LUMKE-931457 format. One line per field, with one value per residue (C-alpha): residue in one letter; x, y, z. Coordinates in Angstrom, 1 decimal. Example, Ala and Ser with C-alpha at 12.3 -4.5 7.8 and 13.67 -1.06 7.14 Angstrom:
resn <- c(A  S)
u <- c(12.3  13.7)
v <- c(-4.5  -1.1)
w <- c(7.8  7.1)
This chain:
resn <- c(M  F  I  Y  F  L  G  I  S  N  L  A  A  T  P  K  E  V  A  K  I  S  G  K  I  T  N  Q  T  G  E  P  V  P  Y  A  N  V  A  L  I  L  L  D  G  G  L  V  D  G  A  V  S  D  E  N  G  D  F  L  I  E  S  T  K  T  A  K  V  K  L  V  I  S  S  I  G  Y  V  S  F  S  S  E  P  F  E  L  V  P  G  I  F  K  D  F  G  T  L  A  I  S  D  E  M  T  G  L  D  E  V  T  V  K  A  S  R  P  E  I  I  I  E  P  D  K  T  I  I  N  I  E  G  T  V  M  A  E  G  S  N  A  L  D  V  I  G  R  S  P  G  I  Y  V  D  Q  D  G  N  I  N  L  N  G  R  T  G  A  T  V  M  I  N  D  R  P  T  Y  M  S  A  T  D  L  A  N  F  L  R  S  M  S  A  D  N  I  K  S  I  E  V  I  N  N  P  S  S  R  F  D  A  E  G  S  A  G  V  I  N  I  Q  L  K  K  N  N  V  D  G  V  F  G  N  I  Q  V  G  G  Q  Y  N  G  Q  F  A  P  T  A  G  M  T  L  N  V  K  K  G  K  W  S  T  N  G  T  F  N  Y  N  E  F  A  Q  F  N  D  L  E  I  N  R  N  F  S  L  E  Q  G  V  S  N  F  N  Q  D  S  R  I  T  S  R  Y  K  T  P  S  F  N  G  S  A  N  Y  E  I  N  K  N  Q  N  L  G  L  N  V  Q  A  S  T  S  T  D  N  T  T  N  S  S  G  T  V  V  T  N  P  G  Q  D  F  N  N  Y  I  E  S  F  N  D  S  E  G  E  R  N  R  L  F  T  N  L  H  Y  D  A  K  L  D  T  L  G  S  K  I  S  A  D  L  D  F  T  I  M  D  S  E  S  S  S  L  L  D  N  S  Y  W  A  G  N  N  D  P  G  L  A  Y  S  D  K  I  R  T  L  N  D  M  Y  Y  T  I  F  T  A  K  V  D  F  T  K  A  L  K  G  G  K  T  L  E  T  G  L  K  G  S  W  V  E  S  D  N  N  L  D  L  S  R  A  E  N  E  G  P  F  E  Q  D  P  N  S  N  R  F  I  Y  N  E  Q  V  L  A  A  Y  V  S  L  K  G  S  F  S  K  K  L  S  Y  Q  G  G  L  R  G  E  Y  S  D  I  V  G  N  S  V  T  L  N  Q  V  N  K  Q  D  Y  L  N  F  F  P  S  L  F  V  Q  H  K  V  S  D  N  Y  Q  I  V  Y  N  A  N  R  R  I  T  R  P  N  Y  R  L  L  N  P  F  V  Y  Y  I  D  P  L  T  S  E  T  G  N  P  N  L  K  P  Q  Y  S  T  N  F  E  M  N  H  V  V  K  G  A  Y  Q  F  T  V  G  Y  S  V  T  E  D  A  F  M  Q  V  F  I  Q  D  Q  E  E  R  T  T  T  T  F  T  D  N  F  E  Q  T  R  N  A  N  F  R  A  I  V  P  V  E  I  K  K  W  W  T  T  S  N  M  L  Q  V  N  Y  N  Q  F  Q  T  P  I  G  E  D  F  L  D  V  D  Q  V  S  Y  L  F  R  T  Q  Q  N  F  S  L  P  K  G  Y  K  V  E  V  M  A  M  Y  L  G  P  Q  I  W  G  Q  G  E  I  A  G  F  G  W  V  D  A  G  I  T  K  S  V  M  K  D  K  L  S  I  S  V  N  G  T  D  L  L  R  T  Q  V  I  R  A  N  V  Q  F  A  D  I  D  T  S  F  R  Q  Y  R  S  N  Q  G  V  R  F  T  L  R  Y  N  F  A  K  G  E  S  F  R  V  K  S  N  S  G  S  S  E  E  R  N  R  L  D)
u <- c(-25.0  -21.5  -20.8  -24.2  -23.5  -20.3  -22.4  -20.6  -23.9  -25.1  -22.5  -24.5  -27.1  -27.9  -26.5  -28.9  -28.5  -28.1  -28.7  -26.1  -26.9  -23.9  -22.8  -21.1  -22.9  -21.3  -22.4  -22.3  -18.6  -17.7  -17.2  -18.5  -21.7  -21.3  -24.1  -26.8  -29.9  -30.1  -33.3  -34.9  -38.6  -41.5  -43.5  -46.3  -44.0  -43.1  -39.6  -37.7  -34.2  -31.8  -28.3  -26.3  -23.4  -19.9  -17.3  -16.4  -20.0  -20.0  -23.0  -24.0  -27.4  -27.8  -31.2  -32.7  -36.2  -37.8  -39.7  -39.9  -38.2  -36.5  -33.4  -34.1  -31.3  -32.0  -29.7  -30.1  -29.3  -29.7  -32.5  -33.8  -32.7  -34.9  -33.8  -35.8  -37.6  -35.8  -36.3  -34.8  -34.1  -31.7  -28.2  -28.1  -25.3  -26.3  -23.8  -25.2  -21.7  -21.4  -24.6  -24.4  -27.2  -28.0  -27.9  -31.3  -32.1  -34.3  -35.9  -35.6  -33.8  -31.8  -31.4  -29.5  -28.8  -27.1  -26.2  -24.2  -22.4  -21.8  -18.9  -17.7  -18.2  -17.6  -16.3  -15.2  -11.5  -11.4  -13.0  -13.3  -13.4  -14.6  -12.6  -13.6  -15.8  -15.6  -14.5  -11.9  -10.1  -10.0  -6.9  -5.3  -2.5  -2.5  -0.8  -3.4  -6.2  -4.7  -4.2  -8.0  -9.1  -10.7  -8.2  -5.2  -2.9  0.1  2.7  4.9  7.6  5.1  5.1  1.7  0.0  -3.0  -5.2  -2.5  0.2  3.2  4.4  1.5  2.3  1.2  0.1  -1.0  -3.4  -2.9  0.9  3.3  5.2  8.7  9.9  11.5  9.4  10.9  10.7  7.1  6.0  7.5  6.0  2.5  2.8  3.4  0.4  -2.8  -5.8  -7.9  -6.3  -7.5  -10.7  -10.7  -8.6  -8.9  -8.0  -7.1  -6.5  -5.9  -4.9  -5.6  -3.0  -3.0  -1.0  2.7  2.9  5.1  3.6  2.3  -0.1  -2.0  -2.3  -3.4  -4.2  -4.7  -6.9  -6.3  -8.9  -9.1  -9.2  -11.8  -10.6  -9.9  -7.3  -5.6  -6.5  -4.6  -4.2  -1.6  -1.2  1.0  1.1  3.2  3.3  4.7  5.5  8.4  10.0  8.4  8.3  6.8  5.1  4.1  2.8  1.4  -0.5  -0.9  -2.8  -2.9  -4.7  -4.7  -6.1  -5.1  -2.3  -2.9  -0.2  0.0  2.7  2.9  5.6  5.9  8.2  7.8  9.7  9.1  10.7  10.5  12.2  12.2  12.7  13.9  14.6  16.2  16.9  19.0  20.0  22.9  23.2  26.8  28.3  28.7  25.1  23.2  24.8  22.4  22.6  20.1  20.2  18.3  18.4  17.0  17.0  16.2  15.6  14.6  13.8  13.5  12.0  11.4  9.8  8.3  5.7  4.8  2.8  2.0  -0.7  -1.4  -4.7  -3.7  -7.4  -10.5  -9.2  -5.5  -3.4  0.4  1.7  4.9  5.5  8.6  9.2  12.2  13.0  15.9  15.6  18.0  18.0  19.9  19.7  21.4  21.3  22.6  22.5  23.7  24.0  24.5  26.1  25.9  28.0  27.7  30.2  31.1  30.1  30.4  28.7  30.2  29.1  28.9  28.1  27.4  26.7  25.8  25.5  24.4  23.3  22.2  21.0  19.0  18.3  15.7  14.7  11.9  10.5  7.6  6.3  2.8  0.5  -3.0  -5.6  -9.3  -9.7  -13.5  -16.7  -17.0  -14.1  -11.2  -8.0  -4.2  -1.6  2.2  4.6  8.4  10.0  13.5  14.6  17.9  18.7  21.8  22.2  25.0  25.1  27.7  27.7  30.1  29.5  31.5  31.7  33.2  33.6  34.4  34.0  32.7  33.8  36.5  36.6  34.5  37.0  39.7  37.4  38.5  36.9  36.5  34.9  33.3  32.9  30.5  30.3  27.7  27.2  24.4  23.4  20.4  19.2  15.9  14.4  10.9  8.7  5.2  2.2  -1.4  -4.2  -8.0  -10.4  -14.2  -15.7  -19.1  -21.5  -20.1  -16.8  -13.5  -10.1  -7.0  -3.4  0.0  3.8  6.4  10.2  12.3  16.1  17.6  21.3  22.5  25.9  26.4  29.8  30.1  33.3  33.8  36.8  37.6  39.8  40.7  41.1  42.7  44.3  43.9  41.1  41.9  39.9  37.4  37.3  33.5  33.8  32.2  31.2  28.1  26.7  23.3  21.7  18.1  16.0  12.3  10.2  6.4  3.3  -0.4  -3.8  -7.2  -10.8  -13.8  -17.4  -20.6  -22.2  -25.6  -27.2  -26.2  -22.9  -19.8  -16.2  -12.6  -9.8  -6.2  -2.7  0.6  4.0  7.3  10.9  13.6  17.3  19.4  23.1  24.5  28.3  30.2  33.3  35.2  34.5  34.8  31.5  28.8  25.3  23.1  19.3  16.9  13.4  10.1  6.9  3.2  0.7  -3.0  -5.9  -9.7  -12.6  -16.3  -19.0  -22.4  -25.3  -27.6  -30.1  -30.3  -29.1  -26.6  -23.6  -20.6  -17.2  -14.8  -11.2  -7.9  -4.4  -0.7  1.9  5.6  7.7  11.3  13.9  14.8  18.1  19.9  19.1  20.9  24.2  26.3  26.9  27.5  26.0  26.6  23.6  25.4  28.3  25.8  23.7  24.5  22.5  23.8  22.7  21.8  22.9  21.1  17.7  15.1  11.8  8.7  5.6  2.0  -1.2  -4.3  -8.0  -10.7  -14.5  -16.4  -20.0  -21.6  -24.9  -27.0  -23.9  -22.4  -21.8  -18.9  -18.0  -14.8  -13.0  -9.4  -6.6  -3.0  0.0  3.5  6.5  10.0  8.4  10.7  11.1  13.6  15.8  17.7  20.9  22.7  26.4  26.6  30.4  30.6  27.2  26.1  22.9  22.8  19.7  19.1  16.3  15.9  13.4  11.0  9.9  6.2  3.8  0.0  -2.6  -6.3  -8.4  -11.9  -12.9  -16.2  -17.0  -20.1  -21.0  -23.9  -25.7  -26.7  -28.0  -27.8  -25.0  -23.3  -22.0  -19.7  -17.6  -16.4  -14.0  -13.1  -10.3  -9.3  -6.0  -4.6  -0.8  1.5  5.2  7.3  11.0  14.4  16.7  20.2  19.9  16.4  13.0  10.5  6.8  4.5  0.9  -1.5  -4.9  -4.8  -7.3  -7.7  -10.6  -11.1  -14.0  -14.3  -16.9  -17.7  -19.7  -21.1  -21.7  -23.4  -21.6  -19.5  -17.5  -16.6  -15.1  -13.6  -12.5  -10.7  -9.8  -7.9  -6.7  -4.3  -4.4  -1.3  0.4  3.4  5.7  8.3  10.4  8.9  5.8  4.2  1.8  -1.5  -1.8  -4.2  -4.5  -7.0  -6.7  -9.1  -9.4  -11.6  -12.0  -13.6  -14.0  -14.3  -14.3  -17.0  -14.9  -11.8  -9.9  -9.9  -8.4  -7.7  -6.3  -5.5  -4.3  -2.5  -2.2  -4.0  -3.6  0.1  -0.8  0.9  3.6  5.1  6.3  7.8  10.1  12.0  12.2  13.6  16.5  19.2  17.7  16.1  15.4  12.6  11.9  9.9  9.5  7.7  8.0  6.8  3.4  1.6  1.4  -0.7  -0.8  -2.4  -3.0  -4.2  -5.3  -6.4  -8.0  -8.0  -9.5  -10.2  -11.6  -14.0  -14.3  -11.7  -9.9  -6.2  -4.7  -1.8  0.5  3.0  4.8  4.2  6.6  7.0  10.8  11.5  9.4  12.4  15.0  15.1)
v <- c(7.9  6.9  10.2  10.1  6.6  7.9  10.5  13.5  15.1  15.1  17.8  20.3  20.5  24.0  24.9  25.8  27.5  24.8  24.9  23.0  21.6  20.0  18.7  15.9  13.2  11.7  9.6  10.7  9.8  11.9  9.0  9.5  7.7  6.5  5.6  7.4  8.5  12.3  13.8  17.2  16.7  19.0  20.0  17.8  14.9  14.8  14.1  16.8  15.5  13.3  11.8  9.2  10.2  9.0  7.0  10.1  10.9  13.9  14.6  17.0  17.5  19.5  20.8  23.1  23.2  25.9  24.9  25.1  22.0  20.3  18.1  14.6  12.0  8.3  5.3  1.8  1.8  5.6  8.0  10.0  13.6  16.5  20.1  23.3  24.2  26.5  28.0  26.0  28.2  27.7  29.2  29.0  27.3  26.0  24.1  22.3  21.7  18.6  16.9  14.3  11.6  9.4  5.7  4.0  2.1  -1.0  -3.4  -6.5  -9.5  -9.9  -7.9  -9.1  -6.5  -7.4  -4.4  -4.3  -1.3  -0.6  -2.8  -0.1  3.6  5.8  9.3  11.8  11.1  7.6  4.2  3.0  -0.8  -1.5  -4.4  -4.3  -7.1  -9.0  -12.5  -11.0  -9.6  -12.6  -14.8  -12.7  -10.2  -6.7  -7.8  -10.4  -8.0  -5.3  -7.9  -8.7  -5.1  -3.8  -3.1  -4.3  -7.3  -8.3  -10.3  -13.1  -10.6  -8.6  -5.7  -3.9  -3.2  -0.9  -1.0  -2.7  -0.2  -0.4  2.4  2.7  4.6  2.7  4.8  4.0  6.4  9.0  8.9  7.0  3.9  5.1  1.6  -0.2  -2.7  -5.7  -4.1  -3.0  -6.5  -8.0  -5.3  -5.8  -9.6  -9.0  -6.7  -8.5  -7.6  -7.7  -4.3  -2.7  -0.7  0.1  0.5  3.6  3.1  6.4  5.8  9.5  11.4  15.1  17.8  17.5  14.3  14.2  13.9  10.8  7.5  7.2  4.4  6.1  5.7  2.9  4.2  1.7  3.0  1.2  0.7  3.5  1.9  2.9  1.8  4.1  2.3  -0.6  -2.3  -4.7  -8.0  -10.8  -13.0  -15.9  -17.9  -19.3  -20.5  -23.7  -23.9  -26.3  -24.1  -23.0  -19.3  -18.1  -14.8  -13.0  -9.7  -7.6  -4.3  -2.3  1.0  3.0  6.3  8.5  12.0  13.9  11.4  8.4  6.1  2.9  0.5  -2.4  -5.0  -7.5  -10.3  -11.7  -14.3  -14.9  -17.9  -19.1  -21.1  -20.2  -22.9  -21.1  -22.5  -20.3  -21.3  -19.0  -19.2  -17.3  -17.0  -17.4  -17.6  -21.4  -21.9  -21.6  -22.0  -23.0  -22.4  -24.4  -23.3  -24.7  -22.8  -23.1  -19.9  -20.2  -17.1  -16.2  -12.7  -11.9  -8.6  -7.5  -4.0  -1.5  1.2  3.6  6.8  9.3  11.9  14.9  16.7  20.3  21.2  20.1  21.7  21.1  17.9  17.2  13.8  11.9  8.7  6.4  3.5  1.2  -2.0  -4.4  -6.7  -9.5  -11.8  -14.9  -16.2  -19.2  -19.6  -22.8  -23.3  -25.7  -24.8  -27.1  -25.4  -26.8  -25.2  -25.6  -28.1  -29.4  -33.0  -32.6  -30.3  -27.7  -27.3  -24.4  -24.8  -21.8  -21.1  -17.6  -17.1  -13.7  -12.1  -8.6  -6.4  -3.2  -0.9  1.8  4.6  7.0  9.8  12.1  15.2  16.2  19.1  19.8  22.3  23.0  26.7  27.0  24.9  25.0  22.6  24.9  23.4  23.4  20.6  20.4  17.5  17.2  13.9  12.5  9.2  7.3  3.9  1.9  -1.3  -3.8  -6.8  -9.3  -12.1  -14.6  -16.0  -19.2  -20.6  -23.8  -24.5  -27.8  -29.5  -32.9  -35.8  -33.9  -34.4  -31.5  -31.6  -30.3  -27.5  -24.0  -21.7  -18.1  -16.2  -12.8  -11.1  -8.2  -5.9  -3.2  -0.5  2.1  5.0  7.3  10.4  12.0  15.2  16.5  19.3  20.2  22.3  21.9  24.4  23.8  26.7  26.4  29.0  30.4  28.3  25.0  25.3  24.2  25.5  23.4  24.6  23.6  23.6  20.9  20.5  17.3  16.9  13.5  12.3  8.8  7.3  3.9  2.1  -1.0  -3.0  -5.8  -8.2  -11.3  -14.4  -17.1  -20.8  -20.6  -17.3  -14.2  -11.7  -8.6  -5.4  -5.3  -2.1  -2.0  -1.0  2.3  4.9  6.9  9.9  11.2  14.5  15.5  18.6  18.8  21.9  21.7  23.8  23.1  24.6  22.8  23.9  21.6  22.6  21.9  23.3  21.9  19.3  16.6  17.9  18.4  19.0  19.2  20.8  21.6  22.3  21.2  22.5  20.7  21.9  19.2  19.8  16.5  15.8  12.3  12.0  8.8  9.4  6.5  7.4  11.2  11.6  14.1  14.1  17.1  17.6  20.3  20.7  22.5  20.5  21.3  18.6  19.5  17.3  17.5  15.4  15.7  13.6  13.6  12.0  11.2  9.5  7.8  4.6  5.9  8.2  9.0  10.0  11.7  12.4  13.3  14.2  14.2  12.3  11.7  8.8  9.4  6.6  4.6  6.0  2.7  2.5  5.8  4.3  3.0  -0.3  -3.8  -6.7  -10.3  -12.6  -15.6  -15.9  -15.4  -12.6  -9.2  -6.1  -2.6  0.9  3.8  7.3  8.8  7.4  10.2  10.5  9.1  11.2  9.9  11.6  9.7  9.8  7.7  7.6  5.4  4.5  3.4  1.6  1.1  2.0  -1.4  -2.2  -0.4  -0.1  1.9  3.1  4.5  5.7  6.8  7.8  7.5  9.4  8.0  5.0  2.8  -0.6  -3.5  -3.9  -7.0  -6.7  -9.8  -10.0  -12.5  -13.0  -13.3  -15.0  -13.1  -11.1  -7.8  -6.2  -2.7  -0.1  2.4  5.0  3.9  6.7  6.1  3.5  3.6  1.8  1.7  -0.3  -1.4  -2.7  -4.2  -5.0  -7.1  -8.2  -10.7  -12.0  -15.5  -16.4  -14.6  -16.9  -16.9  -13.8  -13.3  -10.5  -10.7  -8.5  -8.4  -6.1  -5.7  -3.9  -2.7  -2.0  -0.5  0.0  2.1  2.8  2.4  -0.2  -0.1  -0.1  -1.7  -0.2  -1.9  -1.4  -3.9  -4.0  -6.5  -6.8  -8.7  -9.5  -10.4  -12.2  -12.7  -14.2  -14.4  -16.6  -15.9  -18.4  -17.7  -21.2  -22.5  -22.4  -19.3  -20.8  -18.5  -19.7  -17.7  -19.1  -16.9  -17.9  -15.6  -15.9  -13.6  -13.9  -13.7  -10.3  -8.4  -6.3  -4.4  -6.9  -9.9  -12.0  -13.7  -16.7  -16.8  -18.5  -18.8  -20.1  -20.8  -19.8  -20.7  -20.1  -20.9  -18.9  -19.8  -17.5  -18.8  -17.5  -14.9  -13.7  -13.0  -15.8  -16.3  -19.3  -19.1  -21.5  -20.4  -22.4  -20.7  -21.9  -25.1  -26.6  -25.5  -23.7  -20.3  -20.9  -18.1  -18.8  -16.0  -15.3  -12.5  -12.6  -9.3  -8.4  -11.0  -12.1  -15.5  -16.4  -18.3  -18.6  -20.9  -20.0  -21.4  -19.8  -21.8  -20.3  -23.5  -23.5  -23.4  -20.5  -20.5  -17.7  -17.5  -14.0  -13.0  -9.7  -8.1  -4.9  -3.1  0.4  3.0  4.3  6.5  7.2  6.7  9.0  7.8  9.9  8.2  10.8  13.1  12.3  9.8  9.8  6.6  4.6  4.9  3.3  0.0)
w <- c(-26.6  -25.5  -23.9  -22.2  -20.9  -19.3  -17.5  -18.9  -20.0  -16.3  -15.6  -17.5  -14.7  -13.6  -10.2  -7.5  -4.1  -1.5  2.3  4.3  7.7  9.5  12.9  14.8  16.8  19.9  22.8  26.5  26.8  23.8  21.4  17.8  16.8  13.2  10.8  12.7  10.8  10.5  9.1  8.5  9.6  9.0  12.1  10.9  10.6  6.9  5.7  3.9  3.5  5.4  5.7  7.6  9.9  8.8  10.8  12.8  13.7  11.2  9.1  6.3  4.8  1.6  0.6  -1.9  -0.2  1.9  5.0  8.8  10.1  13.0  13.1  14.3  15.1  15.7  16.1  17.5  21.3  21.7  22.6  19.7  19.6  18.3  17.8  18.1  14.9  12.5  9.0  6.1  3.1  0.2  0.8  4.6  6.4  9.9  12.1  15.1  16.5  18.7  19.6  22.4  22.4  25.4  25.7  25.6  28.7  28.3  30.7  28.5  29.9  26.7  23.6  20.5  17.9  14.6  12.4  9.2  7.9  4.2  3.3  0.8  1.1  -1.9  -1.4  -4.2  -3.6  -2.2  -1.6  2.0  2.6  6.1  7.6  11.3  12.4  9.0  8.4  6.2  9.2  11.5  11.3  8.5  8.4  7.0  3.8  3.1  3.6  1.4  -1.3  -1.2  -1.5  -4.7  -7.5  -5.4  -6.2  -4.1  -6.0  -4.6  -3.5  -1.5  -4.0  -4.0  -7.4  -7.6  -10.7  -12.7  -11.8  -9.4  -7.2  -4.7  -1.4  1.7  4.7  8.2  10.0  7.3  7.5  5.3  6.5  5.4  4.6  1.7  -0.2  1.6  5.1  4.4  3.3  6.5  8.7  7.2  7.6  11.3  11.7  12.7  10.5  13.6  14.5  11.2  11.1  7.4  4.2  2.1  -1.6  -3.1  -6.8  -7.6  -4.5  -4.0  -3.7  0.1  -0.3  -1.4  -5.1  -4.7  -5.8  -9.4  -8.7  -5.8  -2.1  0.2  3.7  6.5  9.4  12.6  15.3  17.8  21.2  23.7  27.2  30.1  32.1  30.4  27.1  24.9  23.2  22.9  19.9  18.9  15.7  13.0  9.4  7.9  4.1  4.2  6.9  10.2  10.9  14.3  15.0  18.2  19.2  22.1  22.1  25.3  25.8  29.0  29.8  32.8  32.9  29.8  28.9  26.6  25.5  23.4  22.4  20.1  20.2  17.3  16.4  12.9  11.0  7.3  5.7  2.1  -0.6  -4.2  -6.9  -10.0  -13.5  -16.1  -19.7  -21.8  -25.5  -27.0  -30.7  -31.8  -35.3  -34.9  -33.6  -30.4  -26.9  -24.2  -20.5  -18.4  -14.7  -11.7  -8.4  -5.0  -2.9  0.8  2.8  6.4  7.7  11.4  12.4  16.0  16.1  18.5  17.7  20.6  20.9  23.6  23.4  25.7  25.5  26.2  26.2  24.3  21.1  21.2  21.2  21.3  20.3  20.1  18.1  18.1  15.9  16.3  14.5  13.7  10.7  9.9  6.9  5.8  2.3  0.6  -3.2  -4.6  -8.4  -11.0  -14.7  -17.7  -20.7  -24.3  -27.0  -30.8  -32.3  -28.8  -28.0  -24.2  -21.7  -19.4  -15.8  -13.4  -9.7  -7.5  -3.9  -2.7  1.0  2.2  5.4  6.4  9.2  9.1  12.1  11.9  14.3  13.5  15.7  15.1  17.0  16.1  17.1  16.0  17.0  16.2  15.5  15.5  15.5  11.7  11.1  10.7  12.1  11.9  12.3  12.3  12.1  12.7  11.7  12.1  10.7  10.8  9.3  8.9  7.0  6.7  4.4  3.2  0.7  -0.7  -4.2  -4.7  -8.3  -9.8  -13.5  -15.2  -18.6  -19.7  -17.6  -15.7  -12.0  -10.4  -7.5  -9.9  -11.3  -11.8  -9.2  -8.3  -5.4  -5.2  -1.8  -1.4  1.7  1.6  4.2  3.9  6.2  5.9  7.7  6.8  8.3  7.3  8.6  7.4  8.4  7.2  7.5  6.9  6.8  6.7  4.3  3.7  1.6  2.9  1.1  2.7  1.9  2.6  2.3  3.6  3.3  3.6  3.4  3.4  3.6  2.8  3.0  2.3  2.3  0.5  0.6  -1.7  -1.3  -3.9  -4.0  -6.0  -5.6  -8.1  -7.1  -3.6  -4.2  -2.1  -2.5  -4.5  -4.8  -7.6  -9.7  -9.4  -5.7  -5.1  -2.4  -3.3  -1.3  -2.1  -1.0  -1.7  -0.8  -1.6  -0.8  -1.4  -1.1  -1.9  -2.0  -2.3  -2.4  -1.6  -2.1  -4.2  -7.3  -6.2  -4.0  -6.4  -7.6  -5.3  -6.2  -4.9  -6.9  -5.9  -7.0  -5.5  -6.4  -5.5  -6.0  -5.9  -5.6  -5.9  -5.9  -6.4  -5.8  -6.7  -4.6  -6.1  -9.7  -9.0  -10.8  -9.6  -11.0  -10.2  -10.8  -9.9  -11.1  -10.3  -10.9  -10.5  -9.7  -10.3  -9.1  -9.6  -8.2  -9.1  -7.5  -9.1  -7.3  -10.2  -7.9  -4.5  -6.2  -8.7  -8.5  -10.6  -9.4  -11.8  -10.8  -12.5  -11.3  -12.0  -9.9  -9.6  -8.4  -7.5  -7.7  -4.7  -3.4  -3.9  -7.6  -8.3  -7.0  -10.0  -8.1  -9.5  -7.6  -8.7  -8.2  -9.7  -12.3  -15.2  -13.8  -12.3  -11.3  -11.7  -10.5  -12.8  -11.7  -14.7  -13.6  -13.7  -11.9  -13.6  -14.1  -14.5  -15.6  -14.4  -15.1  -13.6  -13.6  -11.1  -11.5  -8.2  -8.2  -5.0  -2.9  -3.5  -7.2  -8.8  -12.5  -13.0  -16.1  -15.8  -18.0  -17.3  -19.2  -17.6  -18.9  -18.1  -16.4  -14.2  -15.8  -15.3  -18.4  -19.4  -21.4  -22.8  -23.6  -26.4  -26.2  -22.4  -22.4  -19.3  -18.4  -16.7  -15.3  -14.2  -13.8  -16.6  -17.8  -20.5  -22.8  -22.3  -20.9  -21.2  -19.0  -19.6  -17.2  -16.4  -13.0  -11.9  -8.2  -7.6  -4.1  -3.7  -0.7  -1.6  1.9  5.2  6.1  2.7  1.0  -1.9  -3.3  -6.9  -8.9  -12.6  -13.8  -17.4  -18.2  -21.5  -21.1  -23.8  -23.5  -25.8  -25.5  -27.2  -25.6  -27.0  -30.7  -30.7  -30.0  -27.8  -28.8  -27.2  -25.9  -24.5  -22.9  -19.6  -16.9  -13.2  -11.6  -7.9  -5.9  -2.1  -0.5  3.2  5.3  8.8  10.2  13.4  16.8  15.8  13.0  10.1  6.8  3.9  0.5  -2.0  -5.6  -7.9  -11.5  -13.4  -17.2  -19.4  -19.4  -20.6  -18.4  -20.3  -22.2  -20.5  -21.1  -18.1  -18.5  -16.7  -13.3  -10.3  -6.8  -4.0  -0.3  2.6  6.3  9.3  12.5  15.9  18.8  22.4  26.0  25.1  22.1  24.2  22.4  18.7  16.9  13.2  10.7  7.1  4.1  1.2  -2.4  -1.6  -5.1  -5.5  -8.7  -8.0  -10.5  -12.6  -16.1  -18.1  -21.0  -22.6  -26.4  -27.5  -29.8  -29.1  -25.8  -25.7  -22.0  -20.2  -16.5  -14.3  -10.6  -7.6  -4.2  -1.1  -1.3  -0.3  3.5  6.6  9.1  12.6  15.0  18.6  19.8  23.3  24.1  27.5  28.8  32.0  32.4  31.0  27.5  26.1  22.8  22.1  19.5  17.5  15.3  13.1  10.9  8.1  5.1  2.3  1.9  3.7  1.2  -1.2  1.1  -0.7)
């Protein structure tokens, strides 16, 4: 009964020959017509089979019936289309090519049409969440919208978790973003959600994608602008959470003849403070020594950026494109902390006062040259990408510490200083080609090659000074040079066993050659390995209201380049972070089964095993009473999860979307002389309430709660929060005004502890999440309909720059 409930028994259905009828629907200007009704109609008017065109206007009808039929297309606002009659027999493949349908002319004085698309579309290898035109998009930024998508949680640092796992790859328009975690979070905060068409959540990517990213892929599809002439928008805004941070942006699109160009200029500031309390106990022979530390960390990031594309239509089947991204990011951080130290057998306290001022600047330039061509009317095509990326980063910090005991005058305290200068430089070159071939019987073959070459040079200069003495070189200074070459190839086949059972299977192979050279230590680490990454997807349409999607794959996550550098970075006098040149890639094997009811309700079961998983490790020195943290490989982690998505329309003006996710996590690994073996069931619940009110007001309220969870050595207490926003459009929807409040009840407080081996540490942290954000957005347009194509790269290497 259990196996039958999972739907496995349905796979035993006997395959039948299937007729496949396909084509593409456009309007008179060549724009795709999505969600049009497509039907096979008997000559006497009876319905045989049907389908709905997708976002790109493409349709596919599969049928096992025999009859003489005609193809009929209908959509609101268009004149119905009817083809010449033809014979429908099992096994035929008939492609109608591109079918242009005409606008419907009416004599009505006023026509108001309100249509709603499916909010969620389930495909064999991904889930598509439509954002365009929803309350979710207005007044929000891209990071907000991603964090409210099914199965996704964005933590306070802007790290994106997918289905309880870290390491998701974020893409924009099918191409990775090539940014570190910090830069990516700031970039997504600056991107207006109004520019997003949909978000594709790919829990288990196919072999066409890079194998990088153990948690899956999140692909942001931006709106494709339709203005011949000039189109764009301007927006200004800001957020106040104890500090004010302004934002501004402008998008401009221009088309003339075969040329189309677009450019986006953004300026984003992100400011926050972080109140952090750390309580550490050290077990000594005489008793317990306690360190109670209070810190306030104040940060501000400033990121001006430019993203521009140019596309030339060589002819109707070939396009050549160029994309340029340039950005400069500066940050300033001040960390002030005070620590009270109590020691056994000592009737007075010791005190430590620290100030750590740091600043940094990162400059990034990315260029992409892209070519694509349609080879026939059946869907065969080829595309090629060349990418080149350079990035340089400079940062400096000064950690100033003072120490005194009891009632001594702090002005006479012993002091020391640590100065850190860190310069990094990266170059990345990638090249790839992808080929898609339409085969007989409705099958599709995909194959491709890719190569990437990475070089980074990281120079860390540390110096120390005691009291008012001069700075002297610290032995932990280090220069680290990293070279990586990855060569990849893949093949994938897509087709169907029957009308109700479709599949996609593939295999990707990647060869990696890595050399890490610590020049200062005269230490060279070499790695080379060949890995294969299979993937399989099966979609079973049990009935019109019930389908099951099965998928499985294997993935890799390579370490961020910086983590391989054997550096030492002092956060404060009690805490330091080190690199790990022996860090190995992590590998995950993932399985998922998604039950979809009535195209809206989802019930998903997933399981993954990760070998050599990246986890943050805490090591405590009992004698020095200091804590060191670094990233290491855990032998094995396991994750089992269940996810339920239940949308409900309470009233026409009140809709709600609810998600419950339950995770089981297990961590097993030796740490030093001890062995960590912990597991826990945790859960996440999120509800969104959307209200469409009179006079054009729209309101959204989102509440979220994360239950207690473990993460490696740490245990995190449960916490929740409430966000809300209101939007109003004026001037015939040209101007939108949005106000959003975050963490309204100031409850997004993180409490955690590490109780492992000789470590006894607890944390309490609150970032400045409570705040208000406002946005003004003005849209302008002049011209006729057209489509701007944007290409933004073809590799994933820059995601590991952090």
